[in-house]
Every structure is written in C-alpha cells, then in structure tokens.
N, C-alpha and C positions, 0 to 999 in steps of 0.2 A: 504494499500500500504506500502511495506517495501523496504529498500535499503540494498544492499549487501555491507558490509564493503570493502573499497578499500585497497588492500595491497600496502604499501608504498615501493617504490624502487627508486633508482636514476633516472631511466627512467620515472617512473610515476611522480616523482617530476617535471622533466623537462616538461613532457607533461601537467601536471596541470598548470605550469607556462605559457606555451604557450596558453592554453585554457583561462586562466584568463585574460591574456593580450588581447586576441581577444575579450573577453566579454567586457572588459573595453573600448577598442577602439570602439567596436560596439555600446555600449551604450553612447558614446560620452564622457566618463570620461577620463581625461588627467592627467598625472603625471608630465607634463611640468610645470615649475614654472609659477605662475600666470601672472607676467608681460610679460613673453615671450608668453604665450597663448594669452593674450590680443592683443599683437602685430600681431601675426599670424592671429587671428580672424579679426583684423582691416584690414590687408592687403588683406585677402580673400574677406571681405565685399566690400572693395574699388574696387577690381578687378571685382567682380560680378556686382557692380553698374555701373562700366565703361562699361562692356560688355552689360548690360541691356540698358544703355543709347545709346550705339552705335546701338544696334538692334532697339530700339524705334526710334532713329533718322532716321535710314534707312527705317523703316516702315512708318514713318511720311513723309519722302521725297517721297516714293513711292505713298502714299495715296495722297499727294499734286499733284504729277505728273499725277496720273490717276483719282483722284476724288473719292468720295465715291461710293458705289454701286448704290445709288439713290440720286439725288440732293435734297436739301431742298424743292424745288418746285415740286419734284416728277418725274424728268426725269431720267430714268435708264441709267447707264453708262456701265453695264456689261451684254450684251446680245450676242447671236450668230451673227456672221458676215458671211453671205453667199457669200461674194464677194471677189475677188482677189484685191490686191492693185491697186489703180487708176494709169492709165498711160496717159501721155499727148496724146491728140487726136486732129485731124483736120489738114489737109495738106493745110496750107494757101498758096496763090499764091505769086510768085515773092519774095520769101524768107521773106515774111512778118511774124512778130511775134505778138502773142496775146497781146492785152492790157488788162486792167482790164475789167471784164465782170460780169454781174449779171443775164443775160438772156439766156435761152435755151429752145427749144420747139421741139415737134415732129410733122411733117406734116402728112397729111392724107395718103400720099404714103409711109410713113416710113422714109422719109429723115429728117435730123436734121437741124433746123434753130438756129443760135446763133447770139447774139449781141456782137460786139466788139467795145470798145471805141477807135477805130482808132489807135491801137498800143500804147496807152498812159495809164499810171497808174493813178488811182484816180477815184473819183466819185463826183457828184454834181458840177463838174467844167465845163470846156469848151473843153473837150478832142477832140471832132470832129469838133469844130467850124470852124477851118481853114485848115482842113485836106482834101486831095483829095481822101482818102480811103473810101470805102463803109463800113458802120457799120453793115449792115444786110447781113448775109452770110448763104448759103445753102450748105450742105454736104450730100453725101450718107452715109449709116450706116458704111461703111468701113473708112470713114474720108476723102474721095476724095472730093475736092472742086468742086462745080458745078457752082455757080454764086453768085454775090453780087450786092447790089444796095443801094441807099440812101445817097450817098455822097453829101455834101453841104446842106442837109436838117436838120441835127441834131446838137445840141450843146453837149449834154451828154445823149446818149440813155441809158435806164435802163433795162427794161425787155421786152420780146417778147411773144405773145400769139397766138396760132392757133385756130381759131373757127371751128365750125362744117362744114363750107363751105370751109375750107382750106385757108381762108383769114388771114392775119397777122396784129396784133395790137402791136404797139410799143410806149412806153411812153418816153418822153424826159424831164428830170428834170433839164436840164441846162438852162442858160440864158446869152445871149450875142448878142449885135448888132441887137436887134429886132427879135431874134429867140429864140426858146425854150419854155418850159412850155406848151407843147401840147401833144395830143395823135393822132397818125396816123393809118389809116387803109389802107392796101395794098392788092392787090391780089398776088398770088404766082409768077407773072411775074414782080412784082415791080410797078404796076400801082397804083397810089394814088386814093383811093375810098372815103375817109371821113377824115375830120380833126376836132378835138374837141379842144376847148380852144382858147385863143388869142395869137398870136405869140409874144413872148417877153414880155408878161404881166403876172405877178404873182399876185394873189389876191384871196379873199374869195367868190367871186361872183358865180352865177350859170352858168357863161360862162367863168370862168377862173379857172386855177389850181395854186397850189403852190407846185412845185416839185412832180408831179404825178409819181407813181412807177410801177403799173401794171394794166392790164385790164383783166376782166373775162366776157365772153359773155354767157348769158343764152340761153337755147334751143330755146326760142321764139325770140331771137335776141336782147333782152334788154342788154344794156352795163353797166357794173359796173367798176368804176375807183377808185383805191386806191390813195388818194390825200394827200400827206404830208410827205415828207422826211426831212423837216426842223426841227431844234432842238429848235428854239425860242418858248417861251411860247405862242406867238401870231400866230405861224405858223399853217397852215391847218393841220388837222388830222381827216379825214372824208372819208366816202364812197359816191361817186356821182353815181346816176343812170340816164341813158338816154334810150330813146327808140331806136329801130334799125336804125332810121334815124338821131340820134344824138340830138333829142329834150330832154331837161332837164325834168326829172320827179321828183326827190327828192334827198335829201342828209341827212345823219345822222352821228353823231359822232363829238367829239371835243377833244382838247388836255386834257389828264387826264388819270387816272389809274382806274376809275370806270368801271362798266359794260356798254358797249356801247360807252366807250370813248377809244381813241387811243393815242399812242405815237410812231409815225412812222409805219403806216399801210404799210407794205413793200411788201406784196405779197398776191395774191388772187387765189382761185380755187373753182370750183363747184364739189360736189359729185353727185352720181347718182340720189339722191332725189331732186336735185336742191338747196341744202343748200349751202350758201356762206361761205367759210372758209377764214378768214382774219388773216394773219400773223401780229400780233400786236407786232412788234419786240422789241421795247424798253421796253415794259411791259412784255417780256419773256413769251408770251402766244399766243395761237390761240383763236380767238373768232369766233363762228358760228352763223349765222343769217339766217332767211328766206329772201326772195327777197323783202320784204317790210321793212326790217331793224329790225325786231323783234328778240331780243336776244334769242338764244337757249342754248348755252353752252360755257364754258370757259375751255380750255385744256392747262395745263402747262407741261404735261409729255413728250412733243416732243421737249423741249428745247426752244431756242431762234430762232424764225423762220425768216430766210432770204429768203427761197424759199419753196414753197409748190407745189407738183404735186400729183394728184389723178387719178389713172387709171380707166379703165372701170369696174373693179371688186371692186372698192372702197378701193384698197390698197393705203395707204397714205404715201408719202415720204416727209420728212421735213428736209431741210438743215439748220444746225446751223453753221454759219461761224464766230460768234463773242463772244460767251459766255466766260467770264473770271472772275477770282476772284480778289484778291487784294483789293485796295480801291474802294469805291463806285464811280460811274461815268459811262461813256459810255461803254456799253457792259457788265456791271456788272451782273453776274448770277452765283454766287459762287457755286462750287460743281458740275457744269454741264459741261461735256466734249463736245467739238465741234465735229461735224460729221453729218452723215445722219441717222435719226431715221425712221424706217419703221414699219408701223402698220396698223390698220383698221380705215377707216373713219366712219365705222358704229358704233363702240362702244368705240373707243379711245384706244384700247389695243396696246401697243408698243411691237413688236415681235423681231425686229432685229436692229442692230446698226453697222454702218460703221464709225469707229472712225477717226478723223483727226490725221495724223501722226506727225503734227507739235507740238512743245512744247507749253504748256499752256500759256507761257508768251507772245506769239504772239498776236497781237490785232485783226487781221481779216485774217483768212486763210480758207482753204477747200472750199466746194461749197457754193456759194451764190444763184445760180440758179440751179434748179434740174429738170430732166425729165427722163423718162424711155421708151425704145422701147418695141415692142411686145414680144421680147425674155427676157425681164426683165433686160437688161443691163442698168446701170445708167449713165447719162451724167451730169457732174457737171461743172457749169460755175463759175470760181473763180476770185475774186477781185485781187488776187495775180498774175494776168496776165497768165491764162492758162485755158484750158478746159480739163477735165480728163474723161476717160471712165472707169467704174467699171464693169468688166465682172463677171458673176456668176461662182462660183467654180465648 
C-alpha cells in the first residue's frame, strides 16, 4: 500500500487542522490545561452521579410502591388483570352504610349473601352486640337489597358460607354479655337450624370455640370450622370437624409455623376433590388437607390469605387484604402486593392478579372476603367498610 503525497496549501493546512482537532476530540485528548480539565471532569462526574442517583431513587421508590415481580415467598405481583376497577356495590336499605365486613357468598339461585358488622368499623369487637340492624343481608346480582335477618343474635359476625343445600353458616368471633363464640346454621329464610359452641364461652374444648372464623361443609354434610382469630400464644389455632348433626369428630392443629400448625386459620374452602384449603393467614400461606386432617401441600404463591373461594371448575380466588413490608409484626409479608390472585386449585398455578389500588402503607385494605358468580364477576367484602364488584373487561 502507498500514499499519495498531499499538496500543501493554505486551504489544505486549515482542513488538516480541523481534521486533527476532530481526531483529538474524538479520541478524548484535550489541550485544556490539566487543572481546568480536572474541574470539568469532576463537574460532569458529579452531574452524572446526581442524575444516576435520581433515577435510582425513582426506580427504588417505584419498586417499593409496586413490589418486586415475585415476592420472596413466591407470590407474583405482575400478572394480567382481566377485571375492571372495583365499584362499590349493594343498595343497603334506609340509607344504611356498610360497616367492616369479611364475608360474602353466592346462593344456589345466584343471589349474593353478605355479612355486615352492623355499620361499624373493626373486627373481633362487639360491633353488632347492641345494634338493631340485621348483619346477614341478601342481594340480587344487580345489588338490589332483598332481605336481612339475624339482629340481636351476633356480637361480631365474621364470614358466611352457603352449603350444597342452600343453607347459610355464619361464625361469630365476638364476645359480650353471654353471647358470641358460636357458629350458626340458617336456612335461606333465616330460620335457625343448628348452633355449635357455647354462647359467650371461649375455650379449647371440643364444644367451645375461641374466635371461630369460617365454616366449610363437605358433600356428605360434615362440618369443618376454622377456630382461632386470637393472637395470644395460648389462643386456639385449629380445625374442628363435626358430623352433619353437629357431633364432634376430631380436631387438628395448634399455634405455630410448622406443617399442620396455624397462626390465624382465617378462611376455608373445598375443591372438587374434597380437599380442604385452609387460609393460614398469619403464616402467609395456604395449607391443604384431606378430610381426616392429613397434610397434602403448602402454597405461598397466593399471598396472605384473608379469603378463599373455589368455583366448580377449581378456579381458585385468594383475597390478600393485609400483606405489608416495613418492620416485622402483624401483616408482615414483604414484597407481596395486596389484591386478589386467581389461579388453579388443581396445580397451584397463579394466572391473574387484581391489585389493591390503595398505597402499600395502609394496614388492611382491599377484599377480605371473596366470591364469584357464574359470569365470573368478583365480589369483595372489605374490612374498610365496603363491598366492591369487579366486572370482567
């Protein structure tokens, strides 16, 4: 290879100077005095660092607000949401307002049954003890109020279950003036059919409860009660089994974090195989058992379960109303967003997520009780004094 000599001219000299300057600049060579260059470099570095810090802080704040893609316990936070935003639902009579609620269920005729703590906020208290209001309410799917009953019977009703015969089961975890700590069975007209537990007595016996939370009824009529909303180390934390007439059969579980142990068994549901799903809320997991109490599986991918609903196709809906980060303590489930996770009761796959729009700093929001109608609409009973309907997009 050879080079042709360049003829020097004033124009060529100027062009050469421009090219050389460009090469020097392009290669990062500077003719600026060293002290000035260091100052410029420092300013640029500081500016870039400031910009990077701002971006990182923004990303960190966003991550803190939304949580990671998957929580440390395996609950996904970023999944498709096939539902519109929830809207307040239920036309209460006489300008009545919702109180705190944790219970909602679908009747055999498609009507919706909800528990209302008599217009009062809170749980584990005496919300309905002195109220003239009915805590058990029936609505048609459009939200029109049909009827109510149960006033004067409850201290603090918790959840409601509809069995295969259309009967209603309601747990009362309150205690006042010789009332509470019982489970009641009604027909759809409000007639009392069966009572479990001793009125106004909390205890660990085979005929007493200590803050019962929900009932699940097996196809053969056997009755399963989640017993134990209390936080004390000595509080009940167990599943109780009775026959269809209310005769005690067995119990299993105790306060703890191990397999077959519970810390606030808050919700129950059966799948199509007759397996019992227990929302072990304070342990941030679902435990699955056969009807004799033999452990089958532990699932943490559905978040912190306040409510469980399983439809006839084994679609599993799990309401998480409490997960929070921050310091350890009640509700601690860092990296897990609150909302409703939807998946399969057959294999545990989580497919959809309806997120809680409230900020993560809130203690207890979104649905605590959950149910779906035949059209797939979700009804969420909220501790924060509302019931919302989530319609499919």
